[in-house]
N, C-alpha and C positions, 0 to 999 in steps of 0.2 A: 478609269482602272475598275474591273473588275478583283473586289477582293473576297478570302471566305475569310470569317469569327467562329472560329470554337470553346464554345462557352461562351455562344451569343443571352443564351438563357441563364445568366450568372450574374451578380454585379460588375467587375472588371471587365467582362466581356461584352456585355448588352451597353456598358457605358463607349466601349470599342465604338460598338454596330453606328450606334448611336453620331460618335461625330466623326465615321468614317461616313455617314450617310452625311454631314451637315460639309460636308469635304467637298459632297457632289458626288461620290464615289453607289457604283451600283454593288451591293453589300446582299452579298449569300449565309445568312445566319443559316447553323448546324444547330441542331436540335435533337437527344434519343426518344425521348418524348412528343409523339403530334397533339398538336392543340395546345403546349406550352411554348409560353413566348415573354413571362420569363421580366422584364418591367419594357417591353420596346412593343406591345402590342401596337404603337401604333405609327411604326416605321413604318417605312415600303419598303421591307427587306424582305428579299426570294428563302422563302426558309427549306430546309432540305435536312432530311433524317439523316443519321448518321452513327454508326455508334465505335466510339475508341478502343474498340475490342474485335474490330470488321473493317480489315488493311481495304476493302475492296469497296463498304460504301464509303468509305472515307473520299477513296481514289473519285468517285462519282460527284461527293456534296465538291470537290473541289477543279476540278475541272474546269480551264477558261479560266482559272485564276490567277493572276501576277502574283498577290502579294498573299498567305498566312499568314493571318492574326489565332496564331497559338495560347488563348487565355483561357484553356480548358485542365488543365492539370491535374496529378493524380493527389489528395487529401487526404491518404492517413493516417489515422487517427490514436491506433491504440500500439501505444508502445511497447507492449507483447509482440506483437511478428513485426518486427523490425527490418529480418532478410527477408520474407512473404511480401512488406511493402515493396521493400527498396526491389524483389525482381518484378515485381510488377507496374512499378512505373516506368521502370525503363525497359522492359518490354511496349509500354504504350507508347513511352515516347520514338522509340528506334521506330513503329507503324506511322507514325506522325509523322515523322519524317521522310521514308520510303513512301506512304502514299502523297506527300509533295510533292517528292521526284519523279511518280511515275504520271503526275497531273501536271508535269510543266509549271507550278509554281517557280519562280526566278529569288523568292524573299521569301522569307519565313520570320515573324519579331514572334518572339518567345516571350513569352511574361512569366518570370522566373519567383523569388520569392527573397525575404528580406531576411530570413533563415541560411542563406546557401551565405549571408557573410559575419562572420565571426572574429574575435580576436580566441590567442590562448589563454589569457589572463583577460577578462573582462575587466575596463572599467566600474568604478566603484561609482552609484549616482551622483548625477549629477544637477546640477542645476543653471541659472543663466549664464551666459559670457563663456561659454566652452571654444574651444580652440579647434585650430583647424586637424589639428595635432591629434587630438579627442575623440575626434570621430573615426567613423569607421567610411573605407571608401573603396572600390570595385579590385584596393592590391589586399582587401581583406579576404582571405576565403576559411568557411566554416572547416570546421578538421574534423573529417570522419567518424564516428563511436563516441564523440565528448560529450554528446547530449542528451543518449540513450532513450532519445523521441524517433520514432515511424519519419513525423512531417520532414525533420530536419535530415537526414539520412534520405529519402524520397527526394527531395527536392533538390538536396546537393548532385545524385546521381544523376536527374535528367539533366539539371544545369551542366554537368562534365558534359553531358554527350551533346548537348547543343555546341557549346562552345569547341567541341573536338572537328566539329564541321567544316573543312577548307574546299570548295568545289568552289570551282570559274563560275558557273554558270549555276548555283545554287548555296545563297546567300545564307546564314542567320544568323541573327542581331537578337543579345538574350538582355530584359530592361526586369528590373530589379525596386519592386514598388513595393513602400515600408507598409507602414496601417493605415492600410486605406479607410476614409469614411466616407459618407455622402451616400444621397438621394438615391434611388436605383439597387440598394442591397438586400435581394427578395429573397433570401436566403433566410433572415438576414442570415453576417457576418459579423460582422469587425465593429460594422457599426451600431449593436447590441451595447455594446458601452455606454454612448451616448445615450440612446432612448432610454435603456434600465439605471444610469446613472440622470435623467430628467424625472425618472419618474419613483427616487428613492431609497436607488433598491442598490448604493455602495456607501454604506452609512463609515464607512472607514477608506483610510488608503495607506502607502508606504512606500518607501523611499523605489523610484522605477523609475527610466526614460526611454519616452515611448519619441520615434517619429512621425506625426502624422500628417495625412496628404489626403486630399480632396481627392476619389475617385473621377470628375472629367478633366482635374488637369493631370493626370496618370490617362487616359483614355486620351488628353490632346498627343503627349509626349510617342504616341505608339505611333499615330497619324505621322509627326513630324518623321519620327525615326524611320519613316518607310524611304524614304527620299534622303538626311539628313546622316541615320546609323549606320556607324559600318560593320561592317560584318568580321564579326567572330570575338566583340569588340559585351562586354557589358557598361550595361549601367544602372545609378542608384537613380527611382524616380519617388524621392525624398521629399519631405515638407515642411515641419515646420519639428523642431527638438525639443519636446517640451518634457516637462516630469507631468508623472500623474495627475499627481496632486492637480498638479495648472488643469489640466487638462477637465476633469471634475470640477473644480471653479470656475472654467468656460462654461461648463454644462450646467451647472445650477443661476449664474449668472441671466442666463437666458430663458430661462423660464422661471427668475425670481426669487431663488432661494437662497439660503447660503451654503457655502461647499462644506463637506465632511468637516467633521472634526478629529477626531480621531483616529489617529496613526499610529499603529500597531510595525512590528519587526519583518525584518526577511527573513530572519529568522522562524517566524512563528509562521507564516504564507509560508514558507516549506513546509514545514515542519505539517499543515494541513493538506496540504496537496499529498504530501509524501501518506500521511494517512486516509484521504482519499480515493488514492490508486487502490488501496489495499480494499477498497468496500466493494462487494459488489453490486453492480446498476450504475455505478457512481462516475462518472467520465469528467474528466477533467481538460476541454478545451489545449492543445499538446501549445500552441503559442502562450496560456498563460502558466503549465508548466513551467518552461521557458525561459523564464522573470528575469531570470540570472541573464539569460545573455542578452537580456534588450539590453545596446549601447544607439548613442545619438552618434545621428549618420550626415555625411556630405554628400548634396547631390550637386558639386559645382562640376563636375565632367558634362552631367546631359544640361547642364544651363550651360553649358557652354557651347556643346557641342549640337544638342539639339532644339535648345531654346526652352529647355525646360519651366514652367513657371506657377508660381503657387497660389493660392488666391488666401486671405489674411484663415484663421481657424476658424472662426468667429462665423464667419457666413457661411463655410462648410458646417456649425453645429445647427446653426439657426434652416440652412435649409435639410439637412438633415434631420431636425426636427419637423418638421414641417413636413417634411415624405413620410414619413410615420405618423402625422397627425397628431400631436402629441402642442400642446397653446402651455402658454405660460400658465394659467391657471391648473394643467392640472400636474403641472408636479408636484412632489409631494413636502411637506416642510421637515 
């Protein structure tokens, strides 16, 4: 099978490319900058140049490919430019889909985001023993305008375009990874939490819930979605519902150190973020700014239909630290 991976030089896209090669498929890896190989420079992929702003280059990149993995969606971070971010993200999504149609792609596996899931009234921070009714599912949709986040608004708008595709010979399956960690996070993105926690950069914690999943498990379910995913459906690719303290404690244990002992209130965290937003030159990642929207999620649908499976979080932590070159002795007390 010939497949094309948009975002092959990124974290999730790179893991998808690796999983596709391991499946025996011919992989066309798209990059914008010549020479950038991300974390997959060791793979026998066909590198092609393309730009998400240029339909003609996208069509050329996708030509003769049966499947497109779109893991290169917009990643806006400026909450002050929401309208512009949404317009740009929607235009980008339409260009990708138009290019895929023109190239003869029969199925698109679109990597969306956890941020398209939300409840109008988020649940309070929990702990172990969440019930199915406490978890977000594919039936829970973010309501535009509630977060004040360019990232949330853009991701929701793009996903709605993907879900609206209803064509006989052109199918789109939408996958929603949660907080993705693991080796191969080249930017790096989410995995900096594990790296920095191991280096003692998280001396405090607060009440919050994170669903953590390994990028390799996310990639495996992208491969499964090619044959098993239902067109027009969304699937949550989650892992383990953990408190922020549990995440930090797992990392601390991996490097032989003690977990943080100081707990700060959510109101203090919220005030600190609000203050940072007003300071010139200070940028808080959008997902951190929206910590109040973090909730436990259920991957039951993906487990049932795609065979989605996840490894222990402890394994993800160990492999992530090894990928960053961090040994137990590197952690700070």
